[in-house]
Residue frames as qw, qx, qy, qz and C-alpha x, y, z in Angstrom:
[[0.751, 0.444, -0.053, -0.486, -45.20, 24.55, -34.97],
 [0.918, 0.065, 0.360, 0.151, -44.42, 21.33, -36.84],
 [0.055, 0.772, -0.487, -0.405, -41.18, 21.43, -38.86],
 [0.937, 0.342, 0.069, -0.025, -40.07, 19.43, -41.88],
 [0.244, -0.722, 0.603, 0.234, -36.55, 18.07, -42.22],
 [0.876, 0.399, -0.237, -0.134, -34.75, 15.71, -44.63],
 [0.879, -0.355, 0.216, 0.236, -32.09, 13.08, -43.94],
 [0.147, 0.838, -0.467, -0.243, -28.50, 13.61, -45.03],
 [0.684, 0.405, -0.604, -0.060, -25.98, 11.19, -46.52],
 [0.036, -0.395, 0.796, -0.458, -25.13, 10.14, -42.95],
 [0.729, -0.023, 0.371, -0.574, -28.54, 8.46, -42.51],
 [0.216, 0.299, -0.898, -0.238, -28.08, 4.75, -43.20],
 [0.858, -0.042, 0.202, -0.470, -30.48, 1.82, -43.51],
 [0.961, -0.021, 0.253, 0.107, -28.79, -1.61, -43.34],
 [0.619, -0.344, 0.337, 0.621, -25.48, 0.11, -44.18],
 [0.390, 0.470, 0.497, 0.616, -26.84, 1.95, -47.18],
 [0.091, -0.225, -0.143, 0.960, -26.83, 5.75, -47.24],
 [0.069, 0.639, 0.745, 0.179, -30.41, 7.12, -47.53],
 [0.105, -0.200, -0.119, 0.967, -30.43, 10.90, -48.00],
 [0.250, -0.079, -0.327, -0.908, -33.46, 13.09, -48.70],
 [0.328, -0.414, -0.848, -0.048, -35.89, 11.05, -46.60],
 [0.216, -0.546, -0.013, -0.810, -38.44, 13.54, -45.19],
 [0.445, -0.383, -0.752, 0.299, -39.47, 13.49, -41.51],
 [0.244, -0.742, -0.170, -0.601, -41.67, 15.76, -39.28],
 [0.368, -0.148, -0.660, 0.638, -41.12, 16.98, -35.79],
 [0.211, -0.824, -0.518, -0.094, -43.62, 18.78, -33.54],
 [0.017, -0.919, 0.050, -0.391, -43.27, 22.13, -31.79],
 [0.643, -0.693, 0.326, -0.007, -41.12, 20.42, -29.11],
 [0.312, 0.650, -0.671, -0.172, -38.83, 19.01, -31.78],
 [0.547, -0.139, 0.810, -0.160, -40.08, 15.54, -31.06],
 [0.060, 0.052, -0.829, -0.554, -40.70, 13.14, -33.98],
 [0.673, 0.111, 0.136, -0.718, -44.27, 12.85, -35.09],
 [0.447, -0.251, 0.858, 0.032, -44.18, 9.09, -34.92],
 [0.632, 0.413, 0.654, -0.055, -46.93, 7.74, -37.21],
 [0.456, 0.865, -0.021, -0.207, -46.52, 10.47, -39.79],
 [0.001, -0.737, 0.647, 0.197, -42.81, 9.75, -39.99],
 [0.552, -0.056, 0.831, 0.040, -43.45, 6.04, -40.25],
 [0.637, 0.648, 0.398, -0.124, -45.66, 6.79, -43.29],
 [0.287, 0.894, -0.284, -0.192, -43.06, 9.03, -44.86],
 [0.281, -0.490, 0.813, 0.143, -40.39, 6.31, -44.35],
 [0.647, 0.261, 0.714, -0.053, -42.81, 3.79, -45.88],
 [0.535, 0.814, 0.119, -0.193, -43.28, 6.05, -48.91],
 [0.162, 0.857, -0.474, -0.116, -39.57, 6.56, -49.36],
 [0.154, -0.514, 0.843, -0.034, -38.07, 3.24, -48.27],
 [0.500, 0.081, 0.842, -0.182, -40.74, 0.53, -48.66],
 [0.638, 0.617, 0.322, -0.329, -43.18, 1.43, -51.42],
 [0.554, -0.009, 0.597, 0.579, -41.96, 0.41, -54.87],
 [0.297, 0.744, 0.531, 0.277, -44.29, 3.02, -56.45],
 [0.065, -0.995, -0.020, -0.074, -42.74, 6.18, -54.99],
 [0.827, -0.136, 0.049, 0.544, -39.01, 6.09, -55.76],
 [0.340, 0.657, 0.101, 0.665, -38.77, 9.72, -56.83],
 [0.358, -0.218, -0.418, 0.806, -37.22, 12.17, -54.34],
 [0.179, -0.148, -0.133, -0.963, -39.60, 14.80, -55.71],
 [0.596, -0.409, -0.560, -0.406, -42.59, 12.62, -54.88],
 [0.562, -0.341, -0.592, 0.467, -41.30, 12.17, -51.32],
 [0.164, -0.066, -0.180, 0.968, -41.01, 15.93, -50.97],
 [0.358, -0.277, -0.378, -0.808, -44.48, 16.55, -52.37],
 [0.639, -0.435, -0.628, -0.091, -46.03, 14.11, -49.94],
 [0.507, -0.271, -0.467, 0.672, -44.00, 15.45, -47.03],
 [0.023, 0.071, -0.029, 0.997, -44.84, 19.13, -47.69],
 [0.494, -0.387, -0.461, -0.628, -48.55, 18.32, -47.93],
 [0.688, -0.431, -0.565, 0.152, -48.44, 16.42, -44.61],
 [0.392, -0.085, -0.278, 0.873, -46.26, 19.22, -43.10],
 [0.177, -0.259, -0.140, -0.939, -48.89, 21.81, -44.07],
 [0.636, -0.437, -0.516, -0.372, -51.68, 19.66, -42.62],
 [0.665, -0.354, -0.507, 0.419, -49.89, 19.08, -39.27],
 [0.179, 0.073, -0.170, 0.966, -49.16, 22.82, -38.95],
 [0.448, -0.385, -0.300, -0.749, -52.94, 23.39, -39.28],
 [0.720, -0.399, -0.567, -0.004, -53.60, 20.66, -36.66],
 [0.513, -0.165, -0.420, 0.730, -51.18, 22.34, -34.22],
 [0.056, -0.264, -0.053, -0.961, -52.74, 25.80, -34.85],
 [0.616, -0.346, -0.171, -0.687, -56.14, 24.52, -33.68],
 [0.302, -0.386, 0.758, -0.431, -54.80, 22.06, -31.09],
 [0.898, 0.113, 0.008, -0.425, -56.21, 19.01, -32.82],
 [0.524, -0.349, 0.769, 0.112, -54.90, 15.46, -32.71],
 [0.294, 0.337, -0.664, -0.600, -54.43, 13.83, -36.09],
 [0.218, -0.091, -0.968, -0.089, -56.08, 10.53, -34.95],
 [0.048, 0.460, 0.735, -0.495, -59.11, 12.31, -33.45],
 [0.192, 0.264, -0.167, -0.930, -60.27, 14.50, -36.25],
 [0.553, 0.462, 0.643, -0.260, -63.62, 14.24, -38.03],
 [0.463, 0.461, 0.549, 0.521, -64.61, 14.74, -41.65],
 [0.031, -0.962, -0.262, -0.067, -65.80, 18.17, -40.64],
 [0.472, -0.742, 0.213, 0.427, -62.34, 19.00, -39.36],
 [0.516, -0.070, 0.562, 0.643, -60.64, 18.12, -42.62],
 [0.245, 0.753, 0.503, 0.346, -63.36, 20.06, -44.49],
 [0.212, -0.962, -0.064, 0.157, -62.44, 23.04, -42.33],
 [0.534, -0.444, 0.437, 0.572, -58.74, 22.52, -43.21],
 [0.445, 0.391, 0.603, 0.534, -59.73, 22.46, -46.89],
 [0.062, 0.905, 0.373, 0.192, -61.78, 25.71, -46.52],
 [0.434, -0.787, 0.083, 0.430, -58.95, 27.40, -44.66],
 [0.514, -0.113, 0.490, 0.694, -56.80, 27.14, -47.84],
 [0.222, 0.658, 0.533, 0.484, -59.49, 29.13, -49.65],
 [0.263, -0.929, -0.260, 0.007, -59.87, 31.76, -46.98],
 [0.426, -0.796, 0.243, 0.355, -56.18, 32.40, -46.16],
 [0.535, 0.776, -0.306, -0.135, -53.58, 33.29, -48.82],
 [0.949, -0.021, -0.011, 0.315, -50.64, 31.19, -49.76],
 [0.577, -0.417, 0.091, 0.697, -47.04, 32.42, -49.86],
 [0.276, 0.261, 0.432, 0.818, -47.84, 34.39, -53.01],
 [0.151, 0.198, 0.270, -0.930, -50.69, 36.27, -51.24],
 [0.560, 0.038, -0.430, -0.708, -53.40, 34.47, -53.19],
 [0.830, -0.119, 0.372, -0.399, -55.93, 31.72, -52.22],
 [0.379, -0.252, 0.860, 0.231, -54.73, 28.24, -53.04],
 [0.482, 0.194, -0.553, -0.652, -55.86, 26.84, -56.39],
 [0.874, -0.103, 0.158, -0.448, -58.46, 24.07, -56.24],
 [0.846, 0.328, -0.415, 0.069, -55.90, 21.69, -57.83],
 [0.218, 0.461, -0.656, 0.557, -53.39, 22.45, -55.03],
 [0.558, -0.287, 0.412, -0.660, -56.09, 21.93, -52.37],
 [0.943, 0.095, -0.093, -0.305, -57.20, 18.68, -53.92],
 [0.664, 0.412, -0.572, 0.247, -53.60, 17.40, -54.09],
 [0.039, -0.406, 0.659, -0.631, -53.08, 18.10, -50.39],
 [0.757, -0.118, 0.259, -0.588, -56.44, 16.51, -49.45],
 [0.910, 0.231, -0.313, -0.145, -55.56, 13.44, -51.52],
 [0.482, 0.412, -0.658, 0.406, -52.18, 13.04, -49.84],
 [0.340, -0.331, 0.552, -0.685, -53.65, 13.54, -46.34],
 [0.872, -0.004, 0.105, -0.477, -56.30, 10.92, -47.10],
 [0.795, 0.319, -0.510, 0.077, -53.59, 8.52, -48.40],
 [0.095, 0.397, -0.713, 0.570, -51.86, 8.94, -45.05],
 [0.617, -0.165, 0.421, -0.644, -55.13, 8.08, -43.19],
 [0.917, 0.174, -0.215, -0.289, -55.74, 5.05, -45.41],
 [0.580, 0.369, -0.661, 0.302, -52.22, 3.77, -44.59],
 [0.191, -0.349, 0.610, -0.685, -52.75, 4.48, -40.83],
 [0.807, -0.046, 0.156, -0.568, -55.98, 2.44, -40.93],
 [0.861, 0.295, -0.411, -0.058, -54.32, -0.42, -42.79],
 [0.428, 0.350, -0.664, 0.503, -51.53, -0.44, -40.19],
 [0.561, -0.557, -0.611, 0.042, -54.16, -0.40, -37.34],
 [0.269, 0.016, -0.329, 0.905, -53.09, 3.04, -35.95],
 [0.393, 0.072, 0.172, -0.900, -56.70, 4.15, -36.32],
 [0.458, 0.249, 0.827, -0.211, -60.01, 2.30, -36.56],
 [0.474, 0.688, 0.534, 0.128, -61.63, 4.28, -39.40],
 [0.370, 0.144, 0.216, 0.892, -60.71, 7.05, -41.80],
 [0.062, 0.587, 0.422, -0.688, -62.27, 10.50, -41.28],
 [0.307, 0.403, -0.315, -0.802, -63.69, 10.83, -44.80],
 [0.696, 0.291, 0.631, -0.182, -65.99, 8.96, -47.22],
 [0.049, -0.172, 0.682, 0.709, -65.88, 7.99, -50.86],
 [0.559, 0.461, 0.465, -0.509, -69.05, 8.32, -52.90],
 [0.452, 0.184, 0.729, 0.479, -69.93, 7.12, -56.37],
 [0.274, 0.671, 0.117, -0.679, -70.82, 9.77, -58.90],
 [0.714, 0.503, 0.453, 0.178, -71.73, 9.73, -62.57],
 [0.200, -0.618, 0.308, 0.695, -69.27, 11.42, -64.89],
 [0.710, 0.665, 0.221, -0.067, -69.59, 12.36, -68.50],
 [0.574, -0.404, 0.436, 0.563, -66.28, 11.74, -70.20],
 [0.411, 0.715, -0.179, -0.537, -67.57, 12.79, -73.65],
 [0.906, 0.423, 0.027, 0.009, -66.46, 11.29, -76.93],
 [0.232, -0.816, 0.515, 0.126, -62.84, 10.83, -75.88],
 [0.491, 0.505, -0.702, -0.107, -60.08, 8.76, -77.42],
 [0.329, 0.091, -0.926, 0.160, -60.25, 5.04, -76.38],
 [0.528, -0.209, 0.253, -0.783, -63.63, 5.60, -74.87],
 [0.853, 0.009, -0.378, -0.360, -64.57, 2.04, -75.84],
 [0.584, 0.141, -0.715, 0.358, -62.03, 0.67, -73.38],
 [0.217, -0.323, 0.438, -0.811, -63.76, 2.40, -70.40],
 [0.461, -0.251, -0.846, -0.088, -65.46, -0.24, -68.24],
 [0.056, -0.048, -0.573, 0.816, -66.49, 2.08, -65.45],
 [0.024, -0.630, -0.770, -0.101, -70.07, 2.52, -66.71],
 [0.029, 0.700, 0.159, 0.695, -69.71, 6.26, -66.41],
 [0.604, -0.772, -0.077, -0.180, -69.37, 6.10, -62.59],
 [0.593, 0.328, -0.506, 0.533, -66.38, 6.61, -60.38],
 [0.592, -0.657, -0.386, 0.264, -65.64, 6.84, -56.63],
 [0.249, 0.649, -0.139, 0.706, -64.61, 10.34, -55.47],
 [0.391, -0.246, -0.579, 0.671, -63.62, 11.78, -52.15],
 [0.086, -0.857, -0.498, -0.102, -66.39, 14.06, -50.88],
 [0.414, -0.725, -0.039, 0.550, -63.79, 16.45, -49.41],
 [0.437, -0.061, 0.424, 0.791, -62.22, 17.26, -52.76],
 [0.231, 0.623, 0.132, -0.736, -63.25, 20.38, -54.62],
 [0.702, 0.585, 0.405, 0.040, -64.68, 20.59, -58.09],
 [0.238, -0.509, 0.411, 0.718, -62.25, 21.47, -60.78],
 [0.643, 0.674, 0.184, -0.314, -63.06, 22.43, -64.31],
 [0.746, 0.095, 0.451, 0.482, -61.30, 20.85, -67.29],
 [0.207, 0.877, -0.099, -0.422, -59.59, 23.48, -69.46],
 [0.804, 0.567, -0.108, 0.145, -57.71, 23.28, -72.72],
 [0.779, -0.320, 0.062, 0.536, -54.08, 22.58, -72.28],
 [0.064, 0.948, -0.131, -0.281, -51.97, 25.73, -72.67],
 [0.806, 0.132, 0.239, 0.526, -49.13, 26.06, -75.11],
 [0.178, -0.662, 0.143, 0.714, -46.81, 28.79, -76.29],
 [0.673, 0.710, 0.207, 0.007, -47.24, 30.18, -79.77],
 [0.734, 0.352, 0.004, 0.581, -44.26, 31.14, -81.93],
 [0.089, 0.775, -0.083, 0.620, -44.19, 34.76, -80.82],
 [0.667, -0.695, 0.112, -0.244, -44.42, 33.79, -77.16],
 [0.929, -0.094, 0.018, 0.357, -41.57, 31.33, -77.50],
 [0.518, 0.549, -0.031, 0.656, -39.43, 34.12, -79.00],
 [0.154, -0.794, 0.121, -0.576, -40.13, 36.71, -76.33],
 [0.826, -0.554, 0.078, -0.065, -39.61, 34.26, -73.48],
 [0.875, 0.070, 0.009, 0.479, -36.27, 33.13, -74.85],
 [0.338, 0.621, -0.046, 0.706, -35.22, 36.72, -75.38],
 [0.435, -0.779, 0.053, -0.448, -36.31, 37.63, -71.83],
 [0.915, -0.353, -0.038, 0.190, -34.14, 34.95, -70.25],
 [0.017, -0.964, 0.266, 0.015, -30.88, 36.52, -69.17],
 [0.375, -0.563, 0.718, 0.166, -28.40, 33.63, -69.24],
 [0.480, 0.347, -0.701, -0.397, -27.42, 31.21, -71.99],
 [0.015, 0.041, -0.975, 0.217, -27.96, 28.36, -69.55],
 [0.407, 0.360, 0.573, -0.614, -31.60, 29.28, -68.93],
 [0.550, 0.496, -0.256, -0.621, -32.18, 29.72, -72.68],
 [0.324, 0.310, -0.874, -0.188, -30.68, 26.33, -73.38],
 [0.184, 0.109, 0.895, -0.392, -32.77, 24.60, -70.73],
 [0.527, 0.462, 0.294, -0.650, -35.88, 26.00, -72.31],
 [0.492, 0.502, -0.532, -0.471, -34.71, 25.01, -75.80],
 [0.064, 0.184, -0.980, 0.039, -34.09, 21.46, -74.59],
 [0.366, 0.299, 0.734, -0.488, -37.65, 21.14, -73.15],
 [0.534, 0.566, 0.038, -0.627, -39.24, 22.65, -76.27],
 [0.461, 0.512, -0.616, -0.382, -37.28, 20.45, -78.64],
 [0.240, 0.169, -0.954, 0.057, -37.35, 17.14, -76.75],
 [0.658, -0.436, -0.320, -0.524, -40.43, 17.27, -74.56],
 [0.533, -0.006, -0.718, 0.448, -38.41, 16.25, -71.51],
 [0.479, -0.785, -0.393, -0.012, -39.80, 16.86, -68.05],
 [0.082, -0.916, 0.249, -0.304, -38.31, 19.69, -65.97],
 [0.690, -0.596, 0.411, -0.022, -36.71, 17.30, -63.52],
 [0.903, 0.196, 0.270, 0.270, -35.21, 15.22, -66.36],
 [0.454, 0.781, -0.036, 0.427, -33.57, 18.31, -67.88],
 [0.309, -0.859, 0.310, -0.267, -32.31, 19.64, -64.53],
 [0.800, -0.416, 0.431, 0.030, -30.77, 16.25, -63.75],
 [0.812, 0.557, -0.089, 0.150, -28.85, 15.98, -67.03],
 [0.622, -0.609, 0.302, 0.388, -25.13, 15.42, -66.66],
 [0.158, 0.721, -0.507, -0.445, -22.20, 16.07, -68.99],
 [0.352, -0.131, 0.912, 0.167, -22.19, 12.28, -69.70],
 [0.529, 0.546, 0.616, -0.205, -25.51, 12.69, -71.48],
 [0.363, 0.868, -0.040, -0.338, -24.19, 15.16, -74.00],
 [0.867, 0.170, 0.269, 0.384, -22.23, 13.73, -76.91],
 [0.304, -0.545, 0.238, 0.744, -19.23, 15.71, -78.10],
 [0.508, 0.708, 0.004, -0.491, -19.84, 17.62, -81.34],
 [0.132, 0.547, -0.751, -0.345, -17.07, 15.67, -83.07],
 [0.314, 0.019, 0.948, -0.054, -19.09, 12.45, -82.73],
 [0.468, 0.585, 0.644, -0.153, -22.06, 13.56, -84.87],
 [0.020, -0.488, 0.371, 0.790, -20.31, 15.34, -87.66],
 [0.168, 0.030, -0.733, -0.658, -22.56, 15.42, -90.77],
 [0.159, -0.458, -0.874, 0.020, -25.71, 14.57, -88.80],
 [0.191, -0.433, -0.099, -0.875, -28.69, 16.84, -88.17],
 [0.745, -0.448, -0.051, -0.492, -30.65, 14.70, -85.68],
 [0.314, 0.335, -0.825, 0.330, -29.00, 12.85, -82.74],
 [0.758, -0.473, -0.356, -0.274, -30.85, 10.39, -80.45],
 [0.084, 0.452, -0.668, 0.585, -29.79, 10.43, -76.79],
 [0.628, -0.358, -0.689, -0.048, -30.86, 7.91, -74.13],
 [0.160, -0.469, 0.410, -0.766, -31.97, 9.15, -70.74],
 [0.283, -0.299, -0.878, 0.243, -33.37, 7.62, -67.57],
 [0.244, -0.413, -0.151, -0.864, -36.69, 9.36, -66.94],
 [0.577, -0.312, 0.292, -0.696, -39.62, 9.16, -64.56],
 [0.950, -0.100, 0.134, -0.266, -40.07, 5.76, -62.94],
 [0.447, -0.526, 0.677, 0.257, -36.40, 4.91, -63.70],
 [0.772, 0.450, 0.448, 0.024, -37.44, 4.09, -67.28],
 [0.340, -0.353, 0.462, 0.739, -34.99, 4.51, -70.13],
 [0.544, 0.713, 0.436, -0.074, -36.20, 6.24, -73.26],
 [0.528, 0.106, 0.336, 0.773, -34.76, 7.90, -76.31],
 [0.132, 0.866, 0.226, -0.426, -35.06, 11.62, -76.91],
 [0.655, 0.444, 0.322, 0.520, -34.00, 13.47, -80.06],
 [0.222, -0.750, 0.038, 0.622, -31.78, 16.56, -80.18],
 [0.597, 0.795, -0.021, 0.100, -30.83, 18.62, -83.21],
 [0.778, 0.100, -0.116, 0.609, -27.11, 18.73, -83.88],
 [0.129, 0.664, -0.030, 0.736, -27.27, 22.53, -83.58],
 [0.583, -0.720, -0.009, -0.375, -28.69, 22.42, -80.07],
 [0.919, -0.288, -0.045, 0.265, -26.14, 19.89, -78.95],
 [0.574, 0.399, -0.061, 0.713, -23.36, 22.11, -80.40],
 [0.172, -0.747, 0.044, -0.640, -24.75, 25.03, -78.42],
 [0.805, -0.584, -0.002, -0.110, -24.70, 22.92, -75.24],
 [0.860, 0.033, -0.056, 0.506, -21.12, 21.94, -75.96],
 [0.266, 0.609, -0.060, 0.745, -20.23, 25.62, -76.29],
 [0.515, -0.735, 0.009, -0.441, -21.91, 26.34, -72.98],
 [0.927, -0.334, -0.059, 0.157, -19.91, 23.52, -71.39],
 [0.719, 0.176, -0.041, 0.671, -16.59, 24.99, -72.65],
 [0.105, 0.546, -0.028, 0.830, -17.41, 28.61, -71.66],
 [0.464, -0.581, 0.097, -0.661, -19.94, 29.47, -68.92],
 [0.931, -0.311, -0.163, -0.104, -20.02, 25.98, -67.29],
 [0.760, 0.186, -0.340, 0.521, -16.23, 25.82, -67.14],
 [0.021, 0.493, -0.298, 0.817, -16.11, 29.12, -65.16],
 [0.676, -0.469, 0.039, -0.567, -18.90, 27.96, -62.83],
 [0.936, -0.087, -0.334, 0.073, -17.28, 24.61, -62.29],
 [0.454, 0.369, -0.447, 0.677, -14.22, 26.33, -60.82],
 [0.351, -0.441, 0.260, -0.784, -16.41, 27.98, -58.23],
 [0.900, -0.221, -0.206, -0.313, -18.10, 24.60, -57.59],
 [0.814, 0.107, -0.450, 0.352, -14.76, 22.97, -56.88],
 [0.124, 0.435, -0.404, 0.795, -13.79, 25.82, -54.57],
 [0.603, -0.384, 0.139, -0.685, -17.01, 25.25, -52.54],
 [0.944, -0.148, 0.042, -0.293, -17.07, 21.47, -52.50],
 [0.426, -0.607, 0.658, 0.131, -13.51, 20.44, -52.97],
 [0.438, 0.032, 0.841, 0.314, -14.39, 18.31, -55.97],
 [0.187, 0.099, -0.472, -0.856, -16.04, 18.60, -59.34],
 [0.567, 0.312, 0.601, -0.469, -19.53, 17.63, -60.53],
 [0.209, 0.113, 0.790, 0.565, -21.00, 16.15, -63.68],
 [0.235, 0.722, 0.555, -0.339, -24.25, 18.11, -63.23],
 [0.469, 0.440, 0.418, 0.641, -24.70, 19.98, -66.56],
 [0.010, -0.803, -0.249, -0.541, -26.43, 23.14, -65.46],
 [0.546, -0.322, -0.403, 0.660, -24.46, 25.19, -62.90],
 [0.041, -0.961, -0.275, -0.013, -25.11, 28.69, -61.54],
 [0.336, 0.784, -0.223, 0.472, -22.85, 31.65, -61.42],
 [0.452, -0.724, 0.394, -0.341, -22.34, 31.02, -57.67],
 [0.226, 0.411, -0.881, 0.063, -20.89, 27.55, -58.34],
 [0.493, 0.027, 0.751, -0.438, -23.95, 25.42, -57.40],
 [0.071, 0.208, 0.886, 0.409, -26.14, 23.07, -59.38],
 [0.363, -0.120, -0.125, -0.915, -29.38, 24.64, -60.45],
 [0.212, 0.170, 0.891, -0.364, -32.49, 23.30, -58.74],
 [0.029, 0.511, 0.765, 0.391, -35.99, 22.79, -60.08],
 [0.174, -0.799, -0.470, 0.333, -37.32, 25.36, -57.65],
 [0.224, -0.562, 0.175, 0.777, -34.84, 28.01, -58.81],
 [0.107, 0.047, 0.658, 0.744, -35.65, 27.41, -62.48],
 [0.053, -0.681, -0.723, -0.103, -39.38, 27.56, -61.72],
 [0.209, -0.778, -0.243, 0.541, -38.78, 30.90, -60.00],
 [0.225, -0.298, 0.421, 0.827, -36.84, 32.19, -63.01],
 [0.006, 0.325, 0.743, 0.586, -39.72, 31.41, -65.39],
 [0.160, -0.736, -0.635, 0.171, -42.34, 32.71, -62.93],
 [0.222, -0.641, -0.028, 0.734, -40.54, 36.06, -62.80],
 [0.125, -0.061, 0.610, 0.780, -40.28, 36.17, -66.58],
 [0.052, -0.540, -0.787, -0.294, -44.06, 35.51, -66.89],
 [0.187, -0.753, -0.421, 0.471, -44.78, 38.31, -64.44],
 [0.165, -0.486, 0.252, 0.821, -42.77, 40.71, -66.52],
 [0.013, 0.021, 0.726, 0.687, -44.32, 39.54, -69.82],
 [0.487, 0.055, 0.141, -0.860, -47.87, 39.41, -68.58],
 [0.869, 0.029, -0.294, -0.396, -48.65, 35.73, -69.17],
 [0.785, -0.465, 0.393, -0.114, -47.98, 32.59, -67.18],
 [0.574, 0.574, -0.585, 0.007, -44.71, 30.78, -67.93],
 [0.688, -0.460, 0.528, -0.188, -43.66, 27.44, -66.34],
 [0.153, -0.412, 0.854, 0.278, -41.55, 24.41, -67.37],
 [0.446, 0.240, 0.861, -0.045, -44.43, 22.13, -68.16],
 [0.451, 0.761, 0.148, -0.442, -45.89, 24.72, -70.48],
 [0.160, 0.650, -0.628, -0.396, -42.83, 24.12, -72.69],
 [0.248, -0.074, 0.963, 0.074, -43.42, 20.36, -72.57],
 [0.481, 0.583, 0.577, -0.309, -47.10, 20.87, -73.59],
 [0.331, 0.774, -0.226, -0.490, -45.84, 23.07, -76.45],
 [0.041, -0.388, 0.875, 0.288, -43.64, 20.26, -77.62],
 [0.378, 0.228, 0.884, -0.154, -46.57, 17.78, -77.37],
 [0.468, 0.706, 0.305, -0.436, -48.88, 19.96, -79.43],
 [0.238, 0.734, -0.462, -0.438, -46.25, 20.61, -82.02],
 [0.140, -0.279, 0.934, 0.174, -45.24, 16.99, -82.38],
 [0.430, 0.372, 0.798, -0.199, -48.80, 15.66, -82.61],
 [0.424, 0.753, 0.109, -0.492, -49.87, 18.33, -85.07],
 [0.191, 0.641, -0.635, -0.386, -46.99, 17.34, -87.32],
 [0.047, 0.228, -0.968, -0.097, -47.12, 13.54, -86.98],
 [0.748, -0.141, -0.099, -0.641, -50.65, 12.69, -85.76],
 [0.721, 0.083, -0.683, 0.082, -48.95, 9.74, -84.06],
 [0.594, -0.687, 0.108, -0.405, -50.03, 9.32, -80.48],
 [0.965, -0.203, -0.048, 0.160, -47.97, 6.24, -79.88],
 [0.646, 0.378, -0.130, 0.650, -44.76, 7.88, -81.02],
 [0.118, -0.713, 0.130, -0.679, -45.60, 10.98, -78.96],
 [0.810, -0.546, -0.018, -0.213, -46.30, 8.78, -75.87],
 [0.908, -0.040, -0.094, 0.406, -42.92, 7.21, -76.17],
 [0.407, 0.534, -0.094, 0.735, -41.17, 10.51, -76.67],
 [0.342, -0.686, 0.097, -0.635, -42.89, 12.04, -73.64],
 [0.205, 0.210, -0.866, 0.405, -42.22, 8.98, -71.49],
 [0.631, -0.222, 0.112, -0.735, -45.88, 8.43, -70.64],
 [0.228, -0.136, 0.953, -0.145, -46.66, 5.07, -68.93],
 [0.403, 0.485, 0.761, -0.149, -50.16, 5.11, -70.46],
 [0.185, 0.246, 0.511, 0.803, -51.29, 6.34, -73.86],
 [0.164, -0.789, -0.589, -0.061, -54.46, 7.62, -72.12],
 [0.350, -0.702, -0.089, 0.614, -52.25, 10.37, -70.67],
 [0.265, -0.176, 0.470, 0.823, -51.11, 11.29, -74.16],
 [0.200, 0.533, 0.779, 0.263, -54.60, 11.17, -75.59],
 [0.008, -0.802, -0.326, 0.500, -55.27, 14.80, -74.62],
 [0.104, -0.487, 0.414, 0.762, -53.19, 15.94, -77.54],
 [0.240, 0.255, 0.833, 0.430, -55.58, 14.18, -79.98],
 [0.098, 0.794, 0.576, -0.169, -58.11, 16.96, -79.48],
 [0.234, -0.425, 0.181, 0.855, -55.99, 19.61, -81.13],
 [0.508, 0.772, 0.356, -0.135, -57.82, 21.68, -83.70],
 [0.657, 0.086, 0.275, 0.696, -55.33, 22.24, -86.51],
 [0.149, 0.794, 0.276, 0.521, -56.97, 25.60, -87.27],
 [0.455, -0.890, -0.002, -0.039, -55.93, 26.74, -83.80],
 [0.742, -0.424, 0.299, 0.424, -52.35, 25.74, -84.47],
 [0.549, 0.830, 0.033, 0.093, -51.59, 28.05, -87.39],
 [0.191, 0.852, -0.458, 0.170, -47.88, 28.10, -88.07],
 [0.524, -0.488, 0.672, -0.187, -47.24, 24.91, -86.15],
 [0.925, 0.246, 0.248, -0.149, -47.41, 22.46, -89.03],
 [0.414, 0.742, -0.527, 0.003, -43.77, 22.78, -90.24],
 [0.774, 0.119, -0.565, 0.259, -41.12, 20.20, -89.56],
 [0.645, -0.735, -0.206, 0.045, -40.86, 19.97, -85.74],
 [0.710, -0.358, 0.026, 0.606, -37.10, 20.38, -85.40],
 [0.421, 0.334, 0.288, 0.793, -36.48, 22.75, -88.29],
 [0.177, -0.804, -0.346, -0.450, -39.19, 25.08, -87.17],
 [0.631, -0.747, -0.115, 0.177, -37.82, 25.27, -83.64],
 [0.680, -0.115, 0.134, 0.711, -34.31, 25.82, -84.88],
 [0.220, 0.575, 0.290, 0.733, -35.52, 28.83, -86.78],
 [0.408, -0.848, -0.224, -0.253, -37.21, 30.24, -83.63],
 [0.750, -0.516, -0.028, 0.414, -34.12, 29.60, -81.53],
 [0.570, 0.190, 0.212, 0.771, -31.92, 31.31, -84.16],
 [0.011, -0.704, -0.263, -0.659, -34.14, 34.36, -84.13],
 [0.547, -0.789, -0.157, -0.231, -34.41, 34.52, -80.31],
 [0.780, -0.537, 0.120, 0.298, -31.07, 33.41, -78.91],
 [0.179, 0.915, -0.326, -0.160, -28.13, 35.67, -79.85],
 [0.004, 0.629, -0.772, -0.089, -25.38, 33.73, -81.62],
 [0.774, -0.010, 0.590, -0.229, -27.35, 30.52, -81.72],
 [0.858, 0.385, 0.330, 0.075, -25.99, 28.18, -84.38],
 [0.274, 0.914, -0.297, -0.040, -23.08, 30.47, -85.38]]
């Protein structure tokens, strides 16, 4: 079967080290030439896909597709639209790694990426035509924010292969849920990561990639309650996020206690230290996947879904309910378009009972009630 690998630091392009570039090999461990050329294009040429996480997402979707192709002995450049439709339907019929059918959103993401690959292959003349069609459909966007700027005439081109998805209200955690999730987390590190997302609205990957350089020492903000911190977020864009002094003090305590112990193990393994903020008991830097798994397990125990972006949504709802300022929220979340932020403008205040207090102070109260010793 096809296998997916990633380059190491030893892989160089024009003398520059280029790790984490994905590439596929077939069942004979031979490179899958055109697929690898596209993945290299995504990682090394395109100026729109500079995130290592994006490279991996594209690669895993293509890897899944090429495994399906090998299973049914099909050549990628000889498939029909019916073949790709069969691939789509197979994701509904056969369970994923969790023993459940793939979600429509997951299927659509994979189909989109596969079709992006075919579009690129056609552009580069590896194939004559793509094995799918786009059709124009009429959509009802309702009375949405900035509707007057929509010049589409209510029509849009869609890929016939993609499945229908149904828009649902964005989820968020209420006060009681925040408390029980924080209390269910078993390490101070995991509690602090969740507190950071809830209080700042940072993305999961932004929080996981924090270093000790990002965290000001508690002696530098004496007498202050709110401290702005600059980070480099998605798209390599700098933005300012806001911490409470109490949360930063707690992070400083973690750095002097738990992290210091874990850093010793890290040095034993790697022969040198690291500035990564969040380390594990085994002396490694925590990964996004491992933190996802931690929250998934917590959600299973508690009986409701828990995931990092849910904490980010909770911040967005809380911030907008308090300020009613979409522009400020868009900047805080690091959205490239205010249209992305506009979903928060549909909040019904009556559904947000208890969420209209001051954003930071309210969260500090919750953290204090949920995290033992917080703020002491």
